[in-house]
Every structure is written in C-alpha cells, then in structure tokens.
C-alpha positions as CSV (number, residue, x, y, z in Angstrom):
1,M,-69.8,-19.0,78.1
2,T,-69.8,-15.5,79.3
3,V,-71.7,-12.7,81.1
4,F,-71.9,-9.4,79.3
5,N,-73.9,-7.0,81.6
6,L,-76.5,-6.5,84.3
7,Y,-79.3,-4.0,84.7
8,I,-81.4,-3.6,87.9
9,F,-84.6,-1.6,87.5
10,D,-87.2,-0.6,90.1
11,R,-90.9,-1.1,89.4
12,N,-91.1,2.4,87.8
13,G,-88.4,1.8,85.2
14,T,-85.6,3.7,87.0
15,C,-82.2,2.0,86.5
16,L,-80.9,1.5,90.0
17,Y,-77.7,-0.2,88.9
18,Y,-75.8,-1.1,85.8
19,V,-72.5,-3.0,85.3
20,E,-70.6,-4.5,82.5
21,W,-68.1,-7.4,82.4
22,N,-67.4,-8.7,79.0
23,R,-69.4,-6.4,76.8
24,K,-67.5,-5.5,73.7
25,K,-70.0,-3.6,71.6
26,H,-72.0,-0.7,72.8
27,S,-75.4,0.4,71.7
28,G,-74.3,3.5,69.9
29,I,-77.0,5.5,71.7
30,A,-75.9,9.0,72.7
31,S,-76.7,8.6,76.5
32,Q,-76.7,5.6,78.8
33,E,-80.1,6.9,80.1
34,E,-81.6,6.3,76.7
35,E,-80.2,2.8,76.6
36,F,-81.8,2.2,80.1
37,K,-85.2,3.5,78.8
38,L,-85.0,1.3,75.7
39,M,-84.1,-1.8,77.7
40,Y,-86.9,-1.2,80.3
41,G,-89.4,-0.5,77.6
42,M,-88.4,-3.6,75.6
43,I,-88.7,-5.8,78.7
44,F,-92.0,-4.2,79.7
45,S,-93.4,-4.9,76.2
46,I,-92.1,-8.4,75.9
47,K,-93.5,-9.3,79.4
48,S,-96.9,-7.8,78.5
49,F,-97.0,-9.6,75.2
50,V,-96.0,-13.0,76.7
51,N,-98.7,-12.6,79.4
52,R,-101.4,-11.7,76.9
53,I,-100.6,-14.3,74.2
54,S,-100.0,-17.3,76.5
55,P,-102.6,-20.0,76.1
56,S,-102.4,-20.8,79.9
57,D,-101.6,-19.0,83.1
58,L,-97.8,-18.6,83.4
59,K,-96.3,-19.5,86.8
60,D,-93.0,-17.6,86.2
61,G,-93.9,-15.7,83.1
62,F,-91.2,-14.4,80.8
63,S,-87.7,-15.4,81.8
64,S,-85.4,-15.0,78.7
65,F,-85.2,-14.5,75.0
66,K,-82.4,-15.1,72.5
67,T,-81.1,-13.2,69.5
68,S,-78.4,-14.4,67.1
69,R,-75.7,-12.8,69.4
70,Y,-76.8,-12.9,73.0
71,K,-79.4,-14.2,75.5
72,C,-81.3,-11.7,77.7
73,N,-82.2,-13.3,81.0
74,F,-85.0,-11.8,83.2
75,Y,-86.1,-12.1,86.8
76,E,-88.7,-10.0,88.5
77,T,-89.1,-9.9,92.3
78,P,-92.5,-9.8,94.0
79,S,-91.8,-6.1,94.8
80,G,-91.3,-5.3,91.1
81,L,-87.5,-5.1,91.0
82,K,-86.3,-6.3,87.6
83,F,-82.9,-8.0,87.1
84,I,-81.7,-8.4,83.5
85,L,-78.5,-10.3,82.8
86,N,-77.2,-10.5,79.3
87,T,-75.1,-13.6,78.5
88,D,-73.9,-15.5,75.5
89,L,-76.2,-18.0,73.8
90,N,-74.7,-21.1,75.4
91,V,-76.0,-20.2,78.9
92,G,-79.0,-22.3,80.0
93,N,-81.8,-21.4,82.4
94,I,-80.3,-19.1,85.0
95,R,-83.5,-18.1,86.9
96,D,-82.0,-19.6,90.1
97,V,-78.8,-17.5,89.6
98,L,-80.8,-14.3,89.3
99,H,-82.9,-15.2,92.3
100,Q,-79.7,-15.8,94.3
101,L,-78.3,-12.5,93.1
102,Y,-81.4,-10.8,94.4
103,S,-81.7,-12.7,97.7
104,N,-78.1,-13.1,98.7
105,I,-76.5,-10.0,97.2
106,Y,-79.2,-7.3,96.8
107,V,-81.1,-8.0,99.9
108,E,-78.0,-8.5,102.1
109,Y,-76.0,-5.5,100.8
110,V,-78.7,-3.0,99.8
111,V,-82.0,-3.7,101.6
112,K,-80.2,-4.5,105.0
113,N,-77.8,-1.6,104.6
114,P,-79.0,1.5,106.5
115,L,-76.8,3.7,104.3
116,C,-78.6,2.6,101.1
117,E,-81.7,4.4,100.2
118,L,-84.3,2.1,98.6
119,G,-85.5,3.3,95.2
120,Q,-82.3,5.3,94.6
121,P,-79.3,4.3,92.5
122,I,-77.1,1.9,94.3
123,K,-73.8,3.4,95.3
124,S,-72.6,0.9,97.9
125,D,-69.0,-0.2,97.3
126,L,-69.7,-3.3,99.3
127,F,-72.7,-4.3,97.1
128,K,-70.5,-3.6,94.0
129,T,-67.7,-5.8,95.3
130,K,-69.9,-8.7,96.4
131,L,-71.9,-8.6,93.1
132,D,-68.7,-8.7,91.1
133,E,-67.3,-11.5,93.2
134,Y,-70.5,-13.5,92.9
135,V,-70.8,-13.1,89.1
136,R,-67.1,-13.8,88.4
137,N,-67.4,-17.0,90.4
138,L,-70.3,-18.3,88.5
139,P,-69.7,-21.3,86.2
140,I,-71.2,-19.3,83.3
141,F,-68.6,-16.5,83.7
142,A,-65.6,-16.6,81.5
143,T,-63.8,-14.0,79.5
144,K,-64.9,-13.9,75.9
145,T,-62.1,-14.7,73.5
146,N,-63.6,-13.7,70.2
C-alpha cells in the first residue's frame, strides 16, 4: 500500500496545501493551479452527483472513489475544508485517518497557530513536518516499488 498525495482545499476551492509522497506520474497539465482547479471541480461534481442521486439521506456522503490505478479518499469538515488523499487501490476506508489528520494536525498546527492566517496557503514548517511524520507513520504508507 502507499500514499501518493494530499490536497487541502478551503470551502471556496482555493488549494491551501498540496504535498506528494510517492506520486510517480504527473498530470501533464501546464500549471499546478490548473490541476488544483480540476481536482476541486471533480470533487465538487462527484459530491453533488452522489447527494442528488442517492436513494436515501447520506450521513457521511461521498467518501472515496476508485479508478484502475488509484483510490481518491475524501473528507469534508463542518467548516467546508476538503481533504483529498490519493492512495493505491488496496487501501480500505480511511475516513478516520483523514479526520485525525484534520483534528490532530491541521487544527493543532494551523488553527491554533497565531502565525497562520486562516484561508491562506499553509506555509508553517511545523505543520509540514508534523503532517509528513503523521502520514509516513500510517500503516498504509509504504514506498511504491513498481
């Protein structure tokens, strides 16, 4: 198993933070900003589709989808922050991992940090270090060999 990358978006679609671990192939899009817009738009559309087509009320809503190459895991906070963690296909439900990432890393090292301006891209080295440490210590994190 492995973790490829993480996006953190605010409620308006601004990418506050992006990091890669084991991502081998890039999108081929000219700018990273375009990739961010495409990712946010895709998540927005899928979430909307799932909510509209569901035969019953969804407690948690959309949480992941799979392609033939990766699994896109999604977690949205009550304030509208969106955490998107791309992993390989063998990773199960990691909603709790994403919730812990939000509550134990983001809240502790961004929200409670007076030097971090909410709604602005995250530049805190402490946040980056703690996030990297947290993800690398997850049982689902491993270096992709092929």
